[in-house]
N, CA, C, O and the ligand as a Tripos MOL2 file, in Angstrom:
@<TRIPOS>MOLECULE
protein
  273   271    69     0     0
PROTEIN
NO_CHARGES

@<TRIPOS>ATOM
      1 N          10.4860  -22.7750    5.4410 N.3       1 MET1
      2 CA          9.0420  -22.6460    5.6430 C.3       1 MET1
      3 C           8.3150  -23.6820    4.7950 C.2       1 MET1
      4 O           8.5390  -23.7460    3.5860 O.2       1 MET1
      5 N           7.4750  -24.4710    5.3800 N.am      2 ASN2
      6 CA          6.7250  -25.4800    4.6490 C.3       2 ASN2
      7 C           5.2910  -25.5050    5.1770 C.2       2 ASN2
      8 O           4.9820  -26.2050    6.1420 O.2       2 ASN2
      9 N           4.4260  -24.7340    4.5310 N.am      3 VAL3
     10 CA          3.0380  -24.6330    4.9780 C.3       3 VAL3
     11 C           2.1290  -25.2870    3.9360 C.2       3 VAL3
     12 O           2.1380  -24.8810    2.7740 O.2       3 VAL3
     13 N           1.3430  -26.2950    4.3370 N.am      4 PRO4
     14 CA          0.4310  -26.9360    3.3950 C.3       4 PRO4
     15 C          -0.5420  -25.9270    2.7890 C.2       4 PRO4
     16 O          -1.0840  -25.0820    3.5020 O.2       4 PRO4
     17 N          -0.7640  -26.0130    1.4780 N.am      5 GLY5
     18 CA         -1.6930  -25.1100    0.8210 C.3       5 GLY5
     19 C          -1.0040  -23.9560    0.1140 C.2       5 GLY5
     20 O          -1.6060  -23.2850   -0.7250 O.2       5 GLY5
     21 N           0.2690  -23.7240    0.4560 N.am      6 VAL6
     22 CA          1.0110  -22.6540   -0.2100 C.3       6 VAL6
     23 C           1.6140  -23.2050   -1.4900 C.2       6 VAL6
     24 O           2.4380  -24.1190   -1.4610 O.2       6 VAL6
     25 N           1.1860  -22.6290   -2.6360 N.am      7 GLU7
     26 CA          1.6410  -23.1350   -3.9270 C.3       7 GLU7
     27 C           2.8650  -22.3890   -4.4360 C.2       7 GLU7
     28 O           3.5440  -22.8500   -5.3540 O.2       7 GLU7
     29 N           3.1430  -21.2450   -3.8440 N.am      8 GLY8
     30 CA          4.3170  -20.4870   -4.2710 C.3       8 GLY8
     31 C           4.4490  -19.2280   -3.4440 C.2       8 GLY8
     32 O           3.4950  -18.7980   -2.7950 O.2       8 GLY8
     33 N           5.6290  -18.6370   -3.4660 N.am      9 VAL9
     34 CA          5.8450  -17.3590   -2.7750 C.3       9 VAL9
     35 C           6.6130  -16.4390   -3.7070 C.2       9 VAL9
     36 O           7.3790  -16.8980   -4.5540 O.2       9 VAL9
     37 N           6.4050  -15.1400   -3.5470 N.am     10 HIS10
     38 CA          7.1740  -14.1740   -4.3370 C.3      10 HIS10
     39 C           7.1750  -12.8290   -3.6300 C.2      10 HIS10
     40 O           6.4840  -12.6290   -2.6310 O.2      10 HIS10
     41 N           7.9730  -11.9090   -4.1770 N.am     11 ASP11
     42 CA          8.0670  -10.5550   -3.6130 C.3      11 ASP11
     43 C           8.3360  -10.5570   -2.1070 C.2      11 ASP11
     44 O           7.6270   -9.9070   -1.3390 O.2      11 ASP11
     45 N           9.3530  -11.2860   -1.7040 N.am     12 ILE12
     46 CA          9.7210  -11.3040   -0.2860 C.3      12 ILE12
     47 C          10.5910  -10.0740    0.0010 C.2      12 ILE12
     48 O          11.6150   -9.8600   -0.6480 O.2      12 ILE12
     49 N          10.1760   -9.2860    0.9640 N.am     13 LYS13
     50 CA         10.9520   -8.1090    1.3580 C.3      13 LYS13
     51 C          11.2830   -8.2220    2.8430 C.2      13 LYS13
     52 O          10.4280   -8.5620    3.6610 O.2      13 LYS13
     53 N          12.5270   -7.9350    3.1710 N.am     14 VAL14
     54 CA         12.9530   -7.9720    4.5670 C.3      14 VAL14
     55 C          13.6790   -6.6800    4.8870 C.2      14 VAL14
     56 O          14.5890   -6.2780    4.1610 O.2      14 VAL14
     57 N          13.2820   -6.0280    5.9720 N.am     15 ARG15
     58 CA         13.9830   -4.8350    6.4290 C.3      15 ARG15
     59 C          14.4550   -5.0880    7.8490 C.2      15 ARG15
     60 O          13.7740   -5.7490    8.6320 O.2      15 ARG15
     61 N          15.6190   -4.5610    8.1710 N.am     16 LEU16
     62 CA         16.1200   -4.6570    9.5330 C.3      16 LEU16
     63 C          16.0470   -3.2650   10.1350 C.2      16 LEU16
     64 O          16.6180   -2.3200    9.5920 O.2      16 LEU16
     65 N          15.3490   -3.1360   11.2520 N.am     17 SER17
     66 CA         15.1640   -1.8280   11.8690 C.3      17 SER17
     67 C          15.3470   -1.9480   13.3760 C.2      17 SER17
     68 O          14.5300   -2.5630   14.0620 O.2      17 SER17
     69 N          16.4210   -1.3590   13.8850 N.am     18 GLY18
     70 CA         16.6780   -1.3870   15.3250 C.3      18 GLY18
     71 C          16.8080   -2.7980   15.8810 C.2      18 GLY18
     72 O          16.3960   -3.0780   17.0070 O.2      18 GLY18
     73 N          17.3970   -3.6960   15.0600 N.am     19 GLY19
     74 CA         17.6110   -5.0650   15.5160 C.3      19 GLY19
     75 C          16.4220   -5.9820   15.3130 C.2      19 GLY19
     76 O          16.4680   -7.1600   15.6680 O.2      19 GLY19
     77 N          15.3510   -5.4360   14.7380 N.am     20 TRP20
     78 CA         14.1540   -6.2490   14.4810 C.3      20 TRP20
     79 C          13.8890   -6.3460   12.9820 C.2      20 TRP20
     80 O          14.1130   -5.3970   12.2310 O.2      20 TRP20
     81 N          13.4190   -7.4890   12.5750 N.am     21 TYR21
     82 CA         13.0830   -7.6880   11.1710 C.3      21 TYR21
     83 C          11.6250   -7.3240   10.9120 C.2      21 TYR21
     84 O          10.7360   -7.5980   11.7180 O.2      21 TYR21
     85 N          11.4180   -6.7030    9.7660 N.am     22 GLN22
     86 CA         10.0690   -6.4680    9.2550 C.3      22 GLN22
     87 C           9.9950   -7.1990    7.9240 C.2      22 GLN22
     88 O          10.8180   -6.9560    7.0410 O.2      22 GLN22
     89 N           9.0340   -8.0810    7.7660 N.am     23 MET23
     90 CA          8.9670   -8.9190    6.5770 C.3      23 MET23
     91 C           7.6510   -8.7460    5.8470 C.2      23 MET23
     92 O           6.5990   -8.5020    6.4380 O.2      23 MET23
     93 N           7.7560   -8.8830    4.5360 N.am     24 GLU24
     94 CA          6.5770   -8.8370    3.6900 C.3      24 GLU24
     95 C           6.7210   -9.9640    2.6770 C.2      24 GLU24
     96 O           7.7850  -10.1350    2.0820 O.2      24 GLU24
     97 N           5.6610  -10.7280    2.4820 N.am     25 ILE25
     98 CA          5.7450  -11.8780    1.5890 C.3      25 ILE25
     99 C           4.3890  -12.1010    0.9100 C.2      25 ILE25
    100 O           3.3380  -11.9070    1.5200 O.2      25 ILE25
    101 N           4.4300  -12.5040   -0.3410 N.am     26 HIS26
    102 CA          3.2120  -12.8910   -1.0580 C.3      26 HIS26
    103 C           3.1600  -14.4060   -1.1300 C.2      26 HIS26
    104 O           4.1500  -15.0420   -1.4920 O.2      26 HIS26
    105 N           2.0230  -14.9910   -0.7910 N.am     27 VAL27
    106 CA          1.8670  -16.4380   -0.9290 C.3      27 VAL27
    107 C           0.7250  -16.7100   -1.9110 C.2      27 VAL27
    108 O          -0.3060  -16.0370   -1.8930 O.2      27 VAL27
    109 N           0.9340  -17.7060   -2.7600 N.am     28 VAL28
    110 CA         -0.0780  -18.0950   -3.7420 C.3      28 VAL28
    111 C          -0.8280  -19.3140   -3.2110 C.2      28 VAL28
    112 O          -0.2280  -20.3230   -2.8430 O.2      28 VAL28
    113 N          -2.1560  -19.1940   -3.1810 N.am     29 VAL29
    114 CA         -2.9930  -20.3170   -2.7300 C.3      29 VAL29
    115 C          -4.0780  -20.5680   -3.7790 C.2      29 VAL29
    116 O          -4.2960  -19.7420   -4.6660 O.2      29 VAL29
    117 N          -4.7450  -21.6960   -3.6720 N.am     30 ASP30
    118 CA         -5.8710  -22.0400   -4.5360 C.3      30 ASP30
    119 C          -6.8840  -20.8880   -4.5460 C.2      30 ASP30
    120 O          -7.4220  -20.5230   -3.5010 O.2      30 ASP30
    121 N          -7.1380  -20.3210   -5.7270 N.am     31 GLY31
    122 CA         -8.0060  -19.1520   -5.8220 C.3      31 GLY31
    123 C          -9.4600  -19.4300   -5.4660 C.2      31 GLY31
    124 O         -10.2350  -18.4960   -5.2570 O.2      31 GLY31
    125 N          -9.8330  -20.6830   -5.3970 N.am     32 ASP32
    126 CA        -11.2220  -21.0340   -5.0960 C.3      32 ASP32
    127 C         -11.4450  -21.3770   -3.6280 C.2      32 ASP32
    128 O         -12.5620  -21.7150   -3.2370 O.2      32 ASP32
    129 N         -10.4090  -21.2950   -2.8180 N.am     33 MET33
    130 CA        -10.6180  -21.6180   -1.3970 C.3      33 MET33
    131 C         -11.3290  -20.4560   -0.6970 C.2      33 MET33
    132 O         -11.3710  -19.3420   -1.2180 O.2      33 MET33
    133 N         -11.8750  -20.7220    0.4640 N.am     34 THR34
    134 CA        -12.6170  -19.6910    1.1770 C.3      34 THR34
    135 C         -11.6660  -18.6750    1.8120 C.2      34 THR34
    136 O         -10.4830  -18.9530    2.0100 O.2      34 THR34
    137 N         -12.1880  -17.5270    2.1200 N.am     35 VAL35
    138 CA        -11.4170  -16.5100    2.8320 C.3      35 VAL35
    139 C         -10.9260  -17.0840    4.1610 C.2      35 VAL35
    140 O          -9.8020  -16.8310    4.5950 O.2      35 VAL35
    141 N         -11.8060  -17.8670    4.7930 N.am     36 ARG36
    142 CA        -11.4420  -18.4650    6.0770 C.3      36 ARG36
    143 C         -10.1920  -19.3420    5.9460 C.2      36 ARG36
    144 O          -9.2750  -19.2550    6.7630 O.2      36 ARG36
    145 N         -10.1660  -20.1880    4.9090 N.am     37 ASP37
    146 CA         -9.0170  -21.0710    4.7180 C.3      37 ASP37
    147 C          -7.7720  -20.2730    4.3210 C.2      37 ASP37
    148 O          -6.6690  -20.5520    4.7890 O.2      37 ASP37
    149 N          -7.9630  -19.2860    3.4600 N.am     38 GLY38
    150 CA         -6.8290  -18.4570    3.0450 C.3      38 GLY38
    151 C          -6.2240  -17.7230    4.2280 C.2      38 GLY38
    152 O          -5.0060  -17.5870    4.3450 O.2      38 GLY38
    153 N          -7.1030  -17.2530    5.1010 N.am     39 HIS39
    154 CA         -6.6450  -16.5540    6.2960 C.3      39 HIS39
    155 C          -5.8710  -17.4930    7.2260 C.2      39 HIS39
    156 O          -4.8560  -17.1080    7.8070 O.2      39 HIS39
    157 N          -6.3630  -18.7270    7.3590 N.am     40 ALA40
    158 CA         -5.6780  -19.7030    8.2230 C.3      40 ALA40
    159 C          -4.2720  -19.9870    7.6920 C.2      40 ALA40
    160 O          -3.3230  -20.1240    8.4640 O.2      40 ALA40
    161 N          -4.1500  -20.0740    6.3560 N.am     41 ILE41
    162 CA         -2.8330  -20.3210    5.7650 C.3      41 ILE41
    163 C          -1.9110  -19.1340    6.0090 C.2      41 ILE41
    164 O          -0.7420  -19.3070    6.3520 O.2      41 ILE41
    165 N          -2.4490  -17.9170    5.8310 N.am     42 ALA42
    166 CA         -1.6360  -16.7240    6.0690 C.3      42 ALA42
    167 C          -1.1440  -16.6810    7.5120 C.2      42 ALA42
    168 O           0.0050  -16.3200    7.7670 O.2      42 ALA42
    169 N          -2.0010  -17.0450    8.4490 N.am     43 LYS43
    170 CA         -1.6210  -17.0910    9.8560 C.3      43 LYS43
    171 C          -0.4840  -18.0730   10.0930 C.2      43 LYS43
    172 O           0.4540  -17.8030   10.8430 O.2      43 LYS43
    173 N          -0.5960  -19.2210    9.4300 N.am     44 GLU44
    174 CA          0.4210  -20.2450    9.6200 C.3      44 GLU44
    175 C           1.7630  -19.7910    9.0390 C.2      44 GLU44
    176 O           2.8210  -20.0630    9.6060 O.2      44 GLU44
    177 N           1.7010  -19.0920    7.8940 N.am     45 VAL45
    178 CA          2.9250  -18.5510    7.3050 C.3      45 VAL45
    179 C           3.5650  -17.5600    8.2740 C.2      45 VAL45
    180 O           4.7780  -17.5800    8.4800 O.2      45 VAL45
    181 N           2.7500  -16.7040    8.8620 N.am     46 GLU46
    182 CA          3.2630  -15.7340    9.8460 C.3      46 GLU46
    183 C           3.9710  -16.4330   10.9960 C.2      46 GLU46
    184 O           5.0720  -16.0510   11.3930 O.2      46 GLU46
    185 N           3.3160  -17.4680   11.5260 N.am     47 GLN47
    186 CA          3.8880  -18.1640   12.6820 C.3      47 GLN47
    187 C           5.1710  -18.8880   12.3050 C.2      47 GLN47
    188 O           6.1230  -18.9080   13.0850 O.2      47 GLN47
    189 N           5.2070  -19.4880   11.1060 N.am     48 CYS48
    190 CA          6.4100  -20.1630   10.6290 C.3      48 CYS48
    191 C           7.5700  -19.1840   10.5180 C.2      48 CYS48
    192 O           8.6800  -19.4620   10.9720 O.2      48 CYS48
    193 N           7.2970  -18.0320    9.9060 N.am     49 LEU49
    194 CA          8.3650  -17.0520    9.7140 C.3      49 LEU49
    195 C           8.8560  -16.5300   11.0560 C.2      49 LEU49
    196 O          10.0600  -16.3870   11.2650 O.2      49 LEU49
    197 N           7.9310  -16.2450   11.9630 N.am     50 ALA50
    198 CA          8.3130  -15.7360   13.2790 C.3      50 ALA50
    199 C           9.2050  -16.7520   13.9950 C.2      50 ALA50
    200 O          10.1680  -16.3820   14.6680 O.2      50 ALA50
    201 N           8.8730  -18.0270   13.8420 N.am     51 ARG51
    202 CA          9.6350  -19.0760   14.5180 C.3      51 ARG51
    203 C          10.9960  -19.2800   13.8450 C.2      51 ARG51
    204 O          12.0160  -19.4140   14.5210 O.2      51 ARG51
    205 N          11.0030  -19.3020   12.5070 N.am     52 ASP52
    206 CA         12.2430  -19.5990   11.7870 C.3      52 ASP52
    207 C          13.2330  -18.4420   11.8210 C.2      52 ASP52
    208 O          14.4430  -18.6580   11.8940 O.2      52 ASP52
    209 N          12.7230  -17.2220   11.7690 N.am     53 VAL53
    210 CA         13.6130  -16.0790   11.6380 C.3      53 VAL53
    211 C          14.0140  -15.5230   13.0060 C.2      53 VAL53
    212 O          15.1240  -15.0130   13.1580 O.2      53 VAL53
    213 N          13.1450  -15.6120   13.9830 N.am     54 GLY54
    214 CA         13.5040  -15.0970   15.3040 C.3      54 GLY54
    215 C          12.9430  -13.7210   15.5480 C.2      54 GLY54
    216 O          11.7260  -13.5370   15.5510 O.2      54 GLY54
    217 N          13.8260  -12.7360   15.7550 N.am     55 ASN55
    218 CA         13.3510  -11.4210   16.1910 C.3      55 ASN55
    219 C          12.6670  -10.6270   15.0820 C.2      55 ASN55
    220 O          13.2550   -9.7330   14.4730 O.2      55 ASN55
    221 N          11.4330  -10.9760   14.8450 N.am     56 VAL56
    222 CA         10.6040  -10.3020   13.8480 C.3      56 VAL56
    223 C           9.4980   -9.5700   14.5900 C.2      56 VAL56
    224 O           8.8460  -10.1610   15.4510 O.2      56 VAL56
    225 N           9.2710   -8.3020   14.2790 N.am     57 ASN57
    226 CA          8.1590   -7.6160   14.9440 C.3      57 ASN57
    227 C           6.9990   -7.3060   14.0130 C.2      57 ASN57
    228 O           5.9020   -6.9790   14.4650 O.2      57 ASN57
    229 N           7.2440   -7.4100   12.7020 N.am     58 THR58
    230 CA          6.1580   -7.1600   11.7540 C.3      58 THR58
    231 C           6.2340   -8.1670   10.6130 C.2      58 THR58
    232 O           7.2880   -8.3200    9.9970 O.2      58 THR58
    233 N           5.1380   -8.8510   10.3250 N.am     59 ILE59
    234 CA          5.0730   -9.7420    9.1650 C.3      59 ILE59
    235 C           3.7750   -9.4460    8.4270 C.2      59 ILE59
    236 O           2.6820   -9.5600    8.9810 O.2      59 ILE59
    237 N           3.9240   -9.0620    7.1580 N.am     60 ILE60
    238 CA          2.7460   -8.8190    6.3240 C.3      60 ILE60
    239 C           2.6680   -9.9270    5.2920 C.2      60 ILE60
    240 O           3.5980  -10.1160    4.5080 O.2      60 ILE60
    241 N           1.5650  -10.6580    5.2880 N.am     61 VAL61
    242 CA          1.3790  -11.7530    4.3310 C.3      61 VAL61
    243 C           0.2610  -11.3740    3.3700 C.2      61 VAL61
    244 O          -0.8890  -11.1950    3.7720 O.2      61 VAL61
    245 N           0.6170  -11.2560    2.0940 N.am     62 HIS62
    246 CA         -0.3840  -11.0270    1.0540 C.3      62 HIS62
    247 C          -0.8040  -12.3860    0.5030 C.2      62 HIS62
    248 O           0.0440  -13.2420    0.2490 O.2      62 HIS62
    249 N          -2.0840  -12.5850    0.3200 N.am     63 VAL63
    250 CA         -2.5730  -13.8500   -0.2400 C.3      63 VAL63
    251 C          -2.9990  -13.6210   -1.6800 C.2      63 VAL63
    252 O          -3.8960  -12.8240   -1.9550 O.2      63 VAL63
    253 N          -2.3440  -14.3310   -2.6010 N.am     64 ASP64
    254 CA         -2.6610  -14.2290   -4.0230 C.3      64 ASP64
    255 C          -3.3670  -15.5010   -4.4820 C.2      64 ASP64
    256 O          -3.0100  -16.5890   -4.0310 O.2      64 ASP64
    257 N          -4.3690  -15.3940   -5.3770 N.am     65 PRO65
    258 CA         -5.0100  -16.5830   -5.9290 C.3      65 PRO65
    259 C          -4.1810  -17.1780   -7.0620 C.2      65 PRO65
    260 O          -3.6280  -16.4400   -7.8780 O.2      65 PRO65
    261 N          -4.0910  -18.4890   -7.1190 N.am     66 SER66
    262 CA         -3.4030  -19.1400   -8.2360 C.3      66 SER66
    263 C          -4.2710  -18.9980   -9.4820 C.2      66 SER66
    264 O          -5.4940  -18.8910   -9.3930 O.2      66 SER66
    265 N          -3.6230  -19.0000  -10.6350 N.am     67 GLU67
    266 CA         -4.3480  -18.9110  -11.9080 C.3      67 GLU67
    267 C          -4.6460  -20.3150  -12.3910 C.2      67 GLU67
    268 O          -3.7230  -21.0920  -12.6360 O.2      67 GLU67
    269 N          -5.9350  -20.6590  -12.5360 N.am     68 ASN68
    270 CA         -6.2110  -21.9470  -13.1770 C.3      68 ASN68
    271 C          -7.6240  -22.0440  -13.7120 C.2      68 ASN68
    272 O          -8.0010  -23.0700  -14.2770 O.2      68 ASN68
    273 ZN          1.5420  -11.1170   -5.1340 Zn       69 ZN69
@<TRIPOS>BOND
     1     1     2 1
     2     2     3 1
     3     3     4 2
     4     3     5 am
     5     5     6 1
     6     6     7 1
     7     7     8 2
     8     7     9 am
     9     9    10 1
    10    10    11 1
    11    11    12 2
    12    11    13 am
    13    13    14 1
    14    14    15 1
    15    15    16 2
    16    15    17 am
    17    17    18 1
    18    18    19 1
    19    19    20 2
    20    19    21 am
    21    21    22 1
    22    22    23 1
    23    23    24 2
    24    23    25 am
    25    25    26 1
    26    26    27 1
    27    27    28 2
    28    27    29 am
    29    29    30 1
    30    30    31 1
    31    31    32 2
    32    31    33 am
    33    33    34 1
    34    34    35 1
    35    35    36 2
    36    35    37 am
    37    37    38 1
    38    38    39 1
    39    39    40 2
    40    39    41 am
    41    41    42 1
    42    42    43 1
    43    43    44 2
    44    43    45 am
    45    45    46 1
    46    46    47 1
    47    47    48 2
    48    47    49 am
    49    49    50 1
    50    50    51 1
    51    51    52 2
    52    51    53 am
    53    53    54 1
    54    54    55 1
    55    55    56 2
    56    55    57 am
    57    57    58 1
    58    58    59 1
    59    59    60 2
    60    59    61 am
    61    61    62 1
    62    62    63 1
    63    63    64 2
    64    63    65 am
    65    65    66 1
    66    66    67 1
    67    67    68 2
    68    67    69 am
    69    69    70 1
    70    70    71 1
    71    71    72 2
    72    71    73 am
    73    73    74 1
    74    74    75 1
    75    75    76 2
    76    75    77 am
    77    77    78 1
    78    78    79 1
    79    79    80 2
    80    79    81 am
    81    81    82 1
    82    82    83 1
    83    83    84 2
    84    83    85 am
    85    85    86 1
    86    86    87 1
    87    87    88 2
    88    87    89 am
    89    89    90 1
    90    90    91 1
    91    91    92 2
    92    91    93 am
    93    93    94 1
    94    94    95 1
    95    95    96 2
    96    95    97 am
    97    97    98 1
    98    98    99 1
    99    99   100 2
   100    99   101 am
   101   101   102 1
   102   102   103 1
   103   103   104 2
   104   103   105 am
   105   105   106 1
   106   106   107 1
   107   107   108 2
   108   107   109 am
   109   109   110 1
   110   110   111 1
   111   111   112 2
   112   111   113 am
   113   113   114 1
   114   114   115 1
   115   115   116 2
   116   115   117 am
   117   117   118 1
   118   118   119 1
   119   119   120 2
   120   119   121 am
   121   121   122 1
   122   122   123 1
   123   123   124 2
   124   123   125 am
   125   125   126 1
   126   126   127 1
   127   127   128 2
   128   127   129 am
   129   129   130 1
   130   130   131 1
   131   131   132 2
   132   131   133 am
   133   133   134 1
   134   134   135 1
   135   135   136 2
   136   135   137 am
   137   137   138 1
   138   138   139 1
   139   139   140 2
   140   139   141 am
   141   141   142 1
   142   142   143 1
   143   143   144 2
   144   143   145 am
   145   145   146 1
   146   146   147 1
   147   147   148 2
   148   147   149 am
   149   149   150 1
   150   150   151 1
   151   151   152 2
   152   151   153 am
   153   153   154 1
   154   154   155 1
   155   155   156 2
   156   155   157 am
   157   157   158 1
   158   158   159 1
   159   159   160 2
   160   159   161 am
   161   161   162 1
   162   162   163 1
   163   163   164 2
   164   163   165 am
   165   165   166 1
   166   166   167 1
   167   167   168 2
   168   167   169 am
   169   169   170 1
   170   170   171 1
   171   171   172 2
   172   171   173 am
   173   173   174 1
   174   174   175 1
   175   175   176 2
   176   175   177 am
   177   177   178 1
   178   178   179 1
   179   179   180 2
   180   179   181 am
   181   181   182 1
   182   182   183 1
   183   183   184 2
   184   183   185 am
   185   185   186 1
   186   186   187 1
   187   187   188 2
   188   187   189 am
   189   189   190 1
   190   190   191 1
   191   191   192 2
   192   191   193 am
   193   193   194 1
   194   194   195 1
   195   195   196 2
   196   195   197 am
   197   197   198 1
   198   198   199 1
   199   199   200 2
   200   199   201 am
   201   201   202 1
   202   202   203 1
   203   203   204 2
   204   203   205 am
   205   205   206 1
   206   206   207 1
   207   207   208 2
   208   207   209 am
   209   209   210 1
   210   210   211 1
   211   211   212 2
   212   211   213 am
   213   213   214 1
   214   214   215 1
   215   215   216 2
   216   215   217 am
   217   217   218 1
   218   218   219 1
   219   219   220 2
   220   219   221 am
   221   221   222 1
   222   222   223 1
   223   223   224 2
   224   223   225 am
   225   225   226 1
   226   226   227 1
   227   227   228 2
   228   227   229 am
   229   229   230 1
   230   230   231 1
   231   231   232 2
   232   231   233 am
   233   233   234 1
   234   234   235 1
   235   235   236 2
   236   235   237 am
   237   237   238 1
   238   238   239 1
   239   239   240 2
   240   239   241 am
   241   241   242 1
   242   242   243 1
   243   243   244 2
   244   243   245 am
   245   245   246 1
   246   246   247 1
   247   247   248 2
   248   247   249 am
   249   249   250 1
   250   250   251 1
   251   251   252 2
   252   251   253 am
   253   253   254 1
   254   254   255 1
   255   255   256 2
   256   255   257 am
   257   257   258 1
   258   258   259 1
   259   259   260 2
   260   259   261 am
   261   261   262 1
   262   262   263 1
   263   263   264 2
   264   263   265 am
   265   265   266 1
   266   266   267 1
   267   267   268 2
   268   267   269 am
   269   269   270 1
   270   270   271 1
   271   271   272 2
@<TRIPOS>SUBSTRUCTURE
     1 MET1         2 RESIDUE 1 A MET
     2 ASN2         6 RESIDUE 1 A ASN
     3 VAL3        10 RESIDUE 1 A VAL
     4 PRO4        14 RESIDUE 1 A PRO
     5 GLY5        18 RESIDUE 1 A GLY
     6 VAL6        22 RESIDUE 1 A VAL
     7 GLU7        26 RESIDUE 1 A GLU
     8 GLY8        30 RESIDUE 1 A GLY
     9 VAL9        34 RESIDUE 1 A VAL
    10 HIS10       38 RESIDUE 1 A HIS
    11 ASP11       42 RESIDUE 1 A ASP
    12 ILE12       46 RESIDUE 1 A ILE
    13 LYS13       50 RESIDUE 1 A LYS
    14 VAL14       54 RESIDUE 1 A VAL
    15 ARG15       58 RESIDUE 1 A ARG
    16 LEU16       62 RESIDUE 1 A LEU
    17 SER17       66 RESIDUE 1 A SER
    18 GLY18       70 RESIDUE 1 A GLY
    19 GLY19       74 RESIDUE 1 A GLY
    20 TRP20       78 RESIDUE 1 A TRP
    21 TYR21       82 RESIDUE 1 A TYR
    22 GLN22       86 RESIDUE 1 A GLN
    23 MET23       90 RESIDUE 1 A MET
    24 GLU24       94 RESIDUE 1 A GLU
    25 ILE25       98 RESIDUE 1 A ILE
    26 HIS26      102 RESIDUE 1 A HIS
    27 VAL27      106 RESIDUE 1 A VAL
    28 VAL28      110 RESIDUE 1 A VAL
    29 VAL29      114 RESIDUE 1 A VAL
    30 ASP30      118 RESIDUE 1 A ASP
    31 GLY31      122 RESIDUE 1 A GLY
    32 ASP32      126 RESIDUE 1 A ASP
    33 MET33      130 RESIDUE 1 A MET
    34 THR34      134 RESIDUE 1 A THR
    35 VAL35      138 RESIDUE 1 A VAL
    36 ARG36      142 RESIDUE 1 A ARG
    37 ASP37      146 RESIDUE 1 A ASP
    38 GLY38      150 RESIDUE 1 A GLY
    39 HIS39      154 RESIDUE 1 A HIS
    40 ALA40      158 RESIDUE 1 A ALA
    41 ILE41      162 RESIDUE 1 A ILE
    42 ALA42      166 RESIDUE 1 A ALA
    43 LYS43      170 RESIDUE 1 A LYS
    44 GLU44      174 RESIDUE 1 A GLU
    45 VAL45      178 RESIDUE 1 A VAL
    46 GLU46      182 RESIDUE 1 A GLU
    47 GLN47      186 RESIDUE 1 A GLN
    48 CYS48      190 RESIDUE 1 A CYS
    49 LEU49      194 RESIDUE 1 A LEU
    50 ALA50      198 RESIDUE 1 A ALA
    51 ARG51      202 RESIDUE 1 A ARG
    52 ASP52      206 RESIDUE 1 A ASP
    53 VAL53      210 RESIDUE 1 A VAL
    54 GLY54      214 RESIDUE 1 A GLY
    55 ASN55      218 RESIDUE 1 A ASN
    56 VAL56      222 RESIDUE 1 A VAL
    57 ASN57      226 RESIDUE 1 A ASN
    58 THR58      230 RESIDUE 1 A THR
    59 ILE59      234 RESIDUE 1 A ILE
    60 ILE60      238 RESIDUE 1 A ILE
    61 VAL61      242 RESIDUE 1 A VAL
    62 HIS62      246 RESIDUE 1 A HIS
    63 VAL63      250 RESIDUE 1 A VAL
    64 ASP64      254 RESIDUE 1 A ASP
    65 PRO65      258 RESIDUE 1 A PRO
    66 SER66      262 RESIDUE 1 A SER
    67 GLU67      266 RESIDUE 1 A GLU
    68 ASN68      270 RESIDUE 1 A ASN
    69 ZN69       273 GROUP 0 **** ****
């Protein structure tokens, strides 16, 4: 996964349920960016994971602000 604007990831959780993956991931972004931009990055992370992993039916992306 390589999404511009993502400064780090942590707390990745993956569950397999009935042949489908459920994923949860925290991404760190610039804490001063707008909600709109943060949301766009989260969407892109979702799409990347869905494409890279395959049979995923649930992806939860938490957006964390970087400390600076
Ligand atoms: Zn977090």
